[in-house]
Phi, psi and omega in degrees: 000124182273163177301320183299326181288343178286338181065003175220120181265127179304145184304321183289349175272353181275348180248131178248149178250127178244122177248123179264121180253341178214143180210083182243132183053041179062025179253113180285138171222138180173211181228153180237131179228134170216143181304332179302316179277329177075009178206157175284135179244127182281146173227146182254355179198168184296321180301313180300316180300310182297320179291324174302312182295316180296316179300317180298314180295324176296315180296319180281342188057040182209125347291153181292141178281139179279341176227152178277136179294139177262154181218154168276138179085162185261347184293158178278140181280137175281148178295141184296325187293341182299322188258018182287131180276130180293335181293347177280347178297142181293156175293152182304329182265004183277121179275154178282141174289320179206151178232133181234142170251124184243129176234107179275118183267326182220153170233086182239152178062033180058031177214189182241149172227139181179210182232140177237122177250128176263111187298309183295325180274355179051046180227150175228135182225142174279142175239150185255354178200163177298323178296317179296323177299316179298317179296321178296317178298316179301321182293339179270347184268155180300131181262142179291147177284134177273134173284156185302326181283348179269350182292152177293152183307321182284341183288327184298323182290330182270351184290329186264000000 
């Protein structure tokens, strides 16, 4: 019997934990955990993370999507978690750069709406789209220092 056939998803399955262990050149690496899967799943990039989350919500049918996803081709898509490489899992002594708790409340307009809590920053913010969620996560992560020759032309005048 699947979770979807129960028609009620337990509250603790609605929140996912994302631990970021690497963030180089704006490329997220880390682990994704939800009680539905029952194990941490490693991801090596943002695309993998978003597809993992979308597949999980599709399987649970929670929250229900307001529109059906479109695809190129007629074949059925394989679930993302099947092809996850175990070597992407963090080392036992490796600490997370940031930890986020994500609760997607709605899937409307072919995107997600919900709440994102940044554990280390002790803050929670509502997001209106998956892109806004990504931008919020980025704002909590360490940003690379710009060299003076990489700054935009208008920035140099305001720097001093």
